N, C-alpha and C positions, 0 to 999 in steps of 0.2 A: 503494498498499500502504498502511497508517496503523498510526502506531505500538504500536499495542494486540496485531495480527499479526504484526507486526512480532519483539516480545517471545512470541506464546504458536509463533510456530513457534521459535523460540529455547529456550524453556524444554522441547519435545516436543521438539530433534530432539537437547537435553542425555541429557535422561529415556529416548527411546526408544538412545540413544546407550548407554546405562550398562547395557541392556535387554539389547541386542545383543551386548555386548562383554564383555558377564556370560558370556551364553550359549554362543557358540562358541568363548573363546577363557580362559577361567573367571576376567581379570582385570582388572579394568580400566588403560588407561594411566595414565604418569608424569602427562601431560599434560591438564589438567582440559577445556582448550581445547580439544585431538582430541578429543576424549570427542562433541564439541560442534558438527565443521567436519564431517565425514564425512557423521553423517547431516544437516547442515542443507543444504549442496550436493544429497546427497541427494535429498532434500523437493522444493527449488526445483528442483532438475531433474524430478523424477515431476511435481510443479505442471502444467508445462512442455508434456510429455508427454505423461502418461498420463490428467490428468484431464479435457483434452477430451473423449476417448473412453471412457471407466469413464461408464456412466448410474446404475448403483446406490452408485457414488462416497455413502457421507455426506456431507456439509457441516458441518465448524466452524467459527464465527474466518474463515469468506472461507480454510478450508483443506480438503479432500479426505481426508479421514481416511485411504481403504486407498490412497492414492496414498503421502500418506506413512508409511505404513507396509512399504509399499517400497521405496520411495524409498528410506526409509534401511536396510534390510536391506540392498539391493546395494548402497547405498556404502561399509557395514563389511567385508560380503564382500571386495572391492573391496582397500580396506586394510589388511583381516589378510590378502589375498592377498598384497599389493608387500611388506608387511612380514615378511614369513615368509618370502618368496623374498631379500633384501636382506640375511637375516640368516644362509641358507644359503650 
């Protein structure tokens, strides 16, 4: 993996994290790195699991975009569920 691809995935994870946390919870977590950490792990997992099986997935900067979107929203939903269970 090149450094440019890594930086692109970090920026994409942060942007998608802001989007999904704002839509699902209505607010963004206080810690900035948490907004990017879970979507980054979701993108990383989706690249390994989903990208080889999706033939129509567009690719930009060595990152499959549809897999990145799916992986990031799944990771945010998992984080949201865990956080809501811990508060209850």
